[in-house]
C-alpha positions in Angstrom: 39.1 -11.9 -41.0 38.2 -13.8 -37.7 38.3 -13.2 -34.1 41.0 -10.8 -32.3 43.7 -13.0 -30.6 45.6 -11.4 -27.4 49.1 -13.1 -29.0 50.1 -9.7 -30.5 49.7 -7.5 -27.4 51.2 -10.3 -25.2 54.5 -11.3 -27.3 54.9 -7.6 -27.9 55.3 -7.3 -24.3 57.4 -10.4 -24.3 60.1 -8.6 -26.2 60.5 -5.8 -23.6 64.2 -5.6 -22.8 64.6 -8.6 -25.0 68.2 -8.3 -26.9 66.6 -9.5 -30.0 66.0 -6.6 -32.5 62.2 -6.7 -33.5 61.2 -7.2 -37.1 61.9 -3.7 -39.3 58.1 -3.8 -41.1 55.3 -2.8 -39.1 51.6 -4.5 -38.9 50.2 -1.4 -39.9 52.4 -0.7 -42.9 51.6 -4.1 -44.3 48.1 -3.6 -44.2 48.3 -0.1 -45.6 50.2 -1.3 -48.3 47.5 -4.0 -48.9 49.8 -6.5 -48.4 47.1 -9.8 -47.5 44.8 -9.7 -50.7 42.8 -13.0 -51.7 42.5 -14.5 -55.5 40.3 -17.3 -55.7 41.4 -19.2 -52.3 45.2 -17.3 -52.6 46.5 -14.7 -50.2 49.1 -12.8 -52.5 51.3 -9.9 -51.0 53.4 -9.3 -53.6 53.9 -6.1 -55.4 53.3 -7.8 -58.4 49.9 -9.8 -60.0 50.3 -13.3 -60.1 49.4 -15.5 -63.0 45.7 -16.4 -62.5 44.6 -13.1 -62.2 44.8 -9.2 -61.3 45.1 -8.3 -57.7 43.5 -5.4 -55.4 43.8 -4.9 -52.4 41.4 -5.6 -49.3 41.6 -2.4 -47.9 42.6 1.5 -48.9 45.6 2.3 -47.1 44.5 4.0 -43.7 47.9 6.1 -42.9 50.9 7.9 -44.3 54.1 6.8 -43.9 57.6 8.1 -44.5 59.9 7.0 -47.8 62.2 5.1 -44.9 59.6 3.1 -43.9 58.0 2.0 -47.7 61.7 0.9 -48.3 61.3 -1.5 -45.7 58.6 -3.2 -47.0 60.6 -3.9 -49.9 64.1 -4.4 -49.1 66.2 -6.2 -46.7 65.2 -8.2 -43.6 66.4 -7.4 -40.3 69.8 -7.1 -39.5 71.5 -9.9 -37.5 75.0 -8.6 -36.2 77.0 -8.4 -39.4 74.1 -9.0 -42.1 74.9 -9.1 -45.5 72.0 -8.2 -48.4 72.9 -11.4 -49.9 72.2 -13.6 -47.6 68.6 -15.3 -47.6 67.8 -17.0 -44.4 65.1 -19.5 -45.0 63.0 -21.6 -42.4 60.7 -24.2 -43.3 58.3 -25.9 -40.5 55.3 -27.8 -39.8 53.5 -25.6 -37.0 51.0 -28.4 -36.7 48.4 -25.1 -36.3 49.7 -23.8 -33.7 50.0 -27.1 -31.1 52.2 -28.6 -29.0 53.3 -31.6 -29.9 53.4 -33.3 -26.1 51.1 -30.7 -24.4 48.8 -30.8 -27.2 47.6 -26.9 -26.5 47.3 -24.4 -28.5 49.8 -21.6 -28.1 50.5 -19.4 -31.2 53.0 -16.9 -29.4 55.3 -20.0 -29.0 55.5 -20.3 -33.3 55.6 -16.9 -33.2 58.4 -16.3 -30.2 60.9 -19.0 -32.5 60.4 -17.3 -35.7 61.1 -14.0 -34.3 64.2 -15.6 -32.7 65.7 -16.7 -35.4 64.3 -13.7 -37.9 64.1 -15.8 -41.1 64.1 -13.6 -44.6 61.4 -16.3 -46.1 58.8 -18.7 -44.2 58.1 -22.5 -45.6 54.8 -23.2 -43.4 52.9 -26.1 -43.2 49.4 -26.9 -41.3 48.4 -22.9 -41.0 44.6 -22.6 -40.3 42.0 -19.8 -40.7 39.0 -19.5 -38.7 38.8 -23.1 -37.0 37.2 -23.5 -33.7 39.8 -25.4 -32.3 42.4 -22.8 -32.6 40.3 -19.9 -31.6 39.0 -18.7 -35.2 42.5 -17.2 -35.6 43.4 -16.4 -39.0 46.8 -17.5 -38.5 47.9 -16.5 -42.2 47.4 -12.7 -40.7 48.4 -13.2 -37.4 51.9 -14.6 -38.2 52.9 -12.2 -40.9 52.1 -9.3 -39.0 53.5 -10.8 -35.6 56.9 -11.4 -37.4 57.1 -8.5 -39.8 56.8 -10.7 -43.0 54.4 -9.1 -44.7 54.3 -10.5 -47.7 52.6 -13.8 -48.1 51.3 -16.5 -50.2 48.6 -19.1 -48.6 46.4 -21.6 -50.2 43.9 -23.5 -48.0 43.7 -27.1 -49.2 41.9 -28.4 -46.4 38.4 -26.9 -46.4 35.8 -27.6 -43.5 32.0 -26.4 -42.6 34.3 -24.1 -40.3 37.5 -23.0 -41.6 40.7 -25.1 -43.0 44.2 -25.2 -43.3 47.1 -25.4 -45.9 50.4 -24.2 -47.0 52.1 -20.6 -46.1 54.8 -18.7 -47.7 55.9 -15.7 -45.8 58.8 -13.3 -47.2 60.1 -9.6 -46.5 60.8 -9.3 -50.4 57.6 -9.2 -52.6 55.9 -12.3 -53.9 54.8 -12.9 -57.5 53.5 -15.8 -59.7 52.1 -17.6 -57.2 51.0 -20.9 -58.1 49.5 -24.2 -56.7 50.1 -27.9 -58.2 47.8 -30.0 -56.8 49.9 -33.5 -55.8 47.0 -35.6 -54.6 46.9 -39.2 -55.5 43.2 -40.6 -56.0 41.3 -41.2 -53.2 43.9 -40.4 -50.6 44.1 -36.8 -48.6 44.3 -33.6 -50.6 48.3 -33.1 -50.8 49.7 -30.0 -52.7 52.6 -27.5 -53.2 52.2 -23.6 -53.4 55.5 -21.9 -55.2 55.8 -18.3 -55.4 58.7 -15.5 -56.9 60.6 -13.8 -54.4 61.9 -10.4 -55.5 65.2 -10.0 -53.9 66.2 -6.7 -53.9 70.4 -5.9 -53.3 71.2 -2.2 -53.7 69.7 -0.9 -57.2 69.2 -4.6 -59.0 66.6 -7.1 -58.2 66.8 -10.9 -59.0 64.5 -13.8 -58.6 64.2 -16.4 -56.1 62.0 -19.4 -56.8 60.2 -20.9 -53.3 58.3 -24.1 -53.5 56.3 -25.4 -50.3 55.3 -28.4 -50.4 53.1 -30.9 -47.8 53.2 -34.6 -49.3 51.1 -37.8 -48.5 51.9 -40.7 -45.9 52.4 -43.7 -48.0 55.9 -44.4 -50.0 54.3 -44.8 -53.2 52.0 -41.9 -52.9 54.9 -39.8 -51.8 57.0 -41.1 -55.3 54.2 -40.1 -57.3 53.6 -36.8 -55.7 57.3 -35.7 -56.5 57.5 -36.9 -60.0 54.2 -34.7 -60.7 55.7 -31.7 -59.3 59.2 -32.1 -61.2 56.9 -32.5 -64.3 54.5 -29.8 -63.7 54.4 -26.7 -66.0 55.6 -23.9 -63.3 58.8 -26.0 -62.1 60.0 -27.6 -65.3 60.3 -24.0 -67.3 62.8 -23.2 -64.7 66.2 -22.3 -65.9 68.7 -24.5 -64.3 70.6 -21.0 -63.1 67.3 -19.7 -61.6 67.6 -20.0 -57.6 65.3 -22.8 -55.9 64.5 -22.8 -52.3 62.0 -26.1 -52.1 61.2 -26.9 -48.8 58.4 -28.9 -46.7 57.0 -31.8 -44.7 57.9 -34.3 -47.2 56.8 -37.4 -44.7 59.9 -38.6 -45.6 60.3 -41.7 -43.3 63.8 -42.7 -44.4 65.6 -39.7 -46.1 65.5 -41.4 -49.3 63.3 -38.8 -51.3 66.0 -36.3 -51.8 68.4 -39.1 -53.0 65.8 -40.8 -55.8 64.1 -37.7 -56.7 65.8 -33.8 -56.1 69.5 -34.7 -56.2 69.4 -36.0 -59.7 67.4 -32.5 -60.4 70.4 -30.6 -59.6 69.1 -30.2 -55.8 71.6 -30.4 -53.1 70.2 -30.6 -49.3 70.4 -27.3 -47.3 72.5 -29.0 -44.2 72.9 -32.7 -43.0 70.2 -34.9 -43.0 68.7 -35.2 -39.6 65.8 -36.3 -37.7 63.1 -33.7 -37.2 60.0 -35.5 -35.8 58.5 -36.1 -33.6 60.1 -32.9 -32.2 60.4 -33.9 -28.5 62.5 -37.0 -29.8 62.7 -36.8 -33.2 63.1 -40.6 -34.8 62.5 -39.6 -38.8 63.9 -37.2 -40.9 60.4 -36.2 -42.0 61.0 -32.5 -43.4 63.4 -31.2 -45.6 64.7 -27.9 -47.1 66.9 -28.3 -51.1 68.4 -25.6 -53.1 69.2 -25.6 -56.6 70.9 -22.6 -59.0 72.9 -19.4 -58.6 72.5 -19.8 -54.7 75.2 -21.6 -52.0 74.4 -23.2 -48.8 76.4 -21.0 -46.1 74.8 -23.4 -43.3 71.7 -25.4 -42.5 70.6 -27.1 -39.3 67.5 -28.6 -37.3 66.5 -26.1 -34.6 66.9 -27.8 -31.0 65.4 -25.0 -28.6 63.2 -25.9 -26.1 60.4 -23.7 -28.5 61.1 -26.1 -31.4 60.6 -29.3 -29.2 57.6 -27.7 -27.6 55.6 -25.6 -30.5 54.5 -28.4 -32.8 55.5 -32.0 -33.2 57.8 -31.4 -35.7 61.2 -29.3 -35.7 62.1 -26.1 -37.7 64.5 -26.4 -40.5 66.8 -23.1 -40.8 69.5 -22.6 -43.5 71.5 -19.3 -44.2 71.6 -19.1 -48.3 74.8 -17.0 -49.7 72.9 -15.3 -53.1 76.1 -13.7 -54.3 76.6 -15.8 -57.3 73.3 -14.4 -58.4 73.8 -10.7 -57.9 77.1 -11.1 -59.7 79.1 -9.9 -56.9 82.8 -10.6 -55.6 
């Protein structure tokens, strides 16, 4: 799956002596469980098959694991202090193919370090590459999944070239199913789309669904309007019950921050945190990226990341939100 990268060893060494906790799920466990599985252009890391076709692991299990290790694959994320299993941390980020926005240097270890630091349960990433020469032919889907411990993945390579391509990626610590793509391309313009999946979030003996939607919209205002209208009218989305938790994020290219009020708030969404500028990462001037929720989910806090890595790793800054699922599980 592409040329091996020294990133994993380097990033592992960087964690020696760190006060942060390493991810619970090991890369070998993720591979052994067949967590990276390709179907018609999609990677599906869920425990259930998607709607399009039945799934099969790419390779047989290569080791035996304890019941405790297997449970890590299906249940909660790493503990963050007083971690509550009914909390879900989500990040949305255009990683710019792992290329820095200022130094133009390909350094995916910066992306990994930021993700490991914040330890999200779900990551909605845009511009993730596979086998592109500019990116050392890395398979960033596998690289990011293994390096962060988010072993359930859904990916669609929207942009295909003679060598490699890139697209939208969902990483999750919870199993994913019902993976679908919505084509949002308008006429002759650059190919755009959304990838969506159902996360099976487990709390104790109960499992509930959280719908995830990862979008990358176009550059023109009229184009973005048509794309959101098409998305909201699409079959996978319009059939979702109003109380079902939905997390929608991505690079919306929202120059003025008006797409939420115009299209998403009337559909019952709320922004996860205050509107803030995310682009360019070094000195943000525009709120291009967004993160929204709907249904039985409450925003505990949301913010745009302002760390040094957030300024250097990409040309966009990530948005991070902690969500409360207590209402979903009916717990008081």
